[in-house]
ZANU-592333 format. One record per residue: residue in three letters; z, x, y of N, C-alpha, C in turn. Coordinates in steps of 0.2 Angstrom, whole numbers, plus 5000, padded with zeros to 4 digits. Each point is the difference from the previous one (the first is absolute). Last residue first. Layout:
// ZANU-592333
ALAZXYZXYZXY
...
END
This chain:
// ZANU-592333
UNK476147814911499950064996500150075004
UNK500049765007500750024998499950074997
UNK498149885007500450015006500750044998
UNK498649924983499750065003500450025006
UNK500649804989500150054996499850075003
UNK499449805011500750015001500250064995
UNK497949924998500050045006500850015002
UNK499549874981499850074999500050045006
UNK500649785001500550034997499850074998
UNK498449875010500650015005500550044997
UNK498249924987499850065004500650025005
UNK500249814987500250054996499850075004
UNK499549805010500750015000500250064996
UNK497849935000500150035007500850015000
UNK499249894981499850075000500150045006
UNK500549764999500550044996499850084999
UNK499149875022499949994992500650044997
UNK499549875025500250064997500149994992
UNK499349815011499550065002500350074998
UNK500949764996499950054995499550065002
UNK500649815014500650034999499950064994
UNK498549835013499950075000500650044997
UNK500049765003499350014998499850074999
UNK502249935009499949994993499350014997
UNK500450015024500350064996499949994992
UNK499549825014499550055002500250074996
UNK501449804998499450004996499550055002
UNK502750005001499450005005499450004996
UNK502250014990499749945001499450005004
UNK501850174984499549995005499749935000
UNK501850104985500249965006499449995005
UNK499750134980500349944998500149955005
UNK499150244998499849955005500249934998
UNK500350294995500249934998499849955006
UNK499650274990499849955006500149934997
UNK500950284993499849934999499849965006
UNK500750254985499749975007499849934999
UNK501750194987499649944999499949985007
UNK500950234986499849975006499649944999
UNK501850194988499649954999499849955006
UNK500850274998500149935003499549964997
UNK501250264997499549964999500249935002
UNK501450204999499550025003499349954999
UNK502349984990500150025007499450025004
UNK500049804981500350075000500150025007
UNK498949825001499950014993500250085000
UNK500349785019500150074998499850004992
UNK499149815016500550014995500050074998
UNK498949825020500150064998500650004994
UNK498149835015500750004997500050074996
UNK498649875022500150054995500650004997
UNK498149835015500750034999499950064995
UNK498949785017499850064997500750044998
UNK499449735005500450055000499750064997
UNK499549745013499950054994500350065001
UNK500149815016500349984994499850054994
UNK499650015025499649954997500249984993
UNK501450095023499750024994499749944996
UNK500249985027500449994994499750034994
UNK499250095024500049944996500650004995
UNK499350185016500349945003500149944996
UNK498250164992500450025005500349945004
UNK499349964975499750025006500550025005
UNK500850044976499949955004499550025006
UNK501250074973499650015006499949945004
UNK502150094984499549955001499650015006
UNK501450174981499949975007499549955000
UNK501850184984499549955001499949975007
UNK501350194980499849995007499549955001
UNK502050134982499549955001499949995008
UNK501350184988499949954995499449955001
UNK501250185014499850034994499849954994
UNK501149895020499950075000499950034993
UNK499449765009500650024996499850084999
UNK499049785014500250075001500650014996
UNK498149795007500450034995500150075001
UNK498849875015500449944997500450034994
UNK498550085024500450024994500449954997
UNK497749985015500749985000500450024994
UNK497650075014500350004994500849995000
UNK497649965016500850015000500249994993
UNK497450075009500549964996500750025001
UNK497350035012500750024999500349954996
UNK497350085002500549955002500750034998
UNK497050044999500750035001500549945002
UNK497949924985500050065005500850025001
UNK498949844984500449975006500150055005
UNK498750044979499849935003500449985006
UNK500550214989499250005001499849935003
UNK502550105005499749974995499249995001
UNK502450135009499350005001499749974994
UNK502650035014499649994994499350005002
UNK502650085009499349995002499649994993
UNK502749955004499550044997499349985003
UNK502949975004499349985002499550054997
UNK502749914994499650065001499249985001
UNK502849914999499349985001499650065001
UNK502649924989499650055004499349975000
UNK501649894987500049985007499650055004
UNK501350094979499749935000500049985008
UNK500250264997500349944998499649945000
UNK499350235006500750014998500449944998
UNK497450145005500349934998500750024998
UNK498750175017500149984993500349934999
UNK498450075021500750004998500149984992
UNK498049995015500250074999500750014999
UNK498249825005500749995001500450075000
UNK497649934996500250005007500750005002
UNK498150094979500749975002500050005008
UNK497750004985500450035004500749965001
UNK498149944984499750065004500650045004
UNK499349824977500650025005499850075003
UNK498549904984500049965006500650015005
UNK499250094977499650035006500149965006
UNK501049994977499549955001499650025006
UNK501950124991499450004995499549965002
UNK502250125013499649944999499450014996
UNK501650175009500149974993499549954999
UNK500150115021499950054995500049974993
UNK500649875019499350014999499850054995
UNK502449965004499649954996499250015000
UNK501850135012499750034994499649944996
UNK501449965019499550045002499650034995
UNK501949854997499349975001499550055002
UNK502250034985499750035006499349975001
UNK501449964981500349975005499850035007
UNK499250084978499849935001500349975007
UNK500650224993499350005002499849925002
UNK502250044991499950025007499350005003
UNK500449944977500349955005499950025007
UNK499550164983499549945000500249955005
UNK501550184996499450025004499549955000
UNK501949954988500250015007499450025004
UNK499949994976499949935003500250015008
UNK498950214987500749965000499949945004
UNK497950104987500350015006500749965000
UNK497749994987500550064999500350025006
UNK499249754991499850065004500550054999
UNK498949764988500650055000499850065004
UNK499149735001499950074997500650045001
UNK498949735004500550044999499850074997
UNK499249745014499850064996500650054999
UNK499449725007500450065000499750054995
UNK499649745013499750064997500550055000
UNK500049725003500350065001499650054996
UNK499749765001500250015006500350075001
UNK499249914980499549975004500250025008
UNK500850174982500049935000499549975005
UNK500950244985499649975005500149924999
END
């Protein structure tokens, strides 16, 4: 952990290919989210490359319902996936949500889920950047494990 990054890691009983395929499907993200803010995908297409954009319906207790565009900035099949959120029609704000995967034998995967805001400059977002906690991120990995079972 650092002043601009949170990451959590666990090992899941699933092959890396299955883990990556599930993470690359935005329609499944509401099932995985441990924060309770991700509610629906509006894109319904799997992520296939850097530059893809997928739209998610969010719901936050203080901000209500809203949509975000997630711009894929890292796509390494069976290794890593990351995106930068943005308001619909806006440029990404500089923070990244991502996943790194490392095979552990044939049927296990070391999964790291991270949130990095080193490039974030928007003062409004900086004030609330730690709203999603490490515990909620651990819950997300737990939900991922359940979805793979």
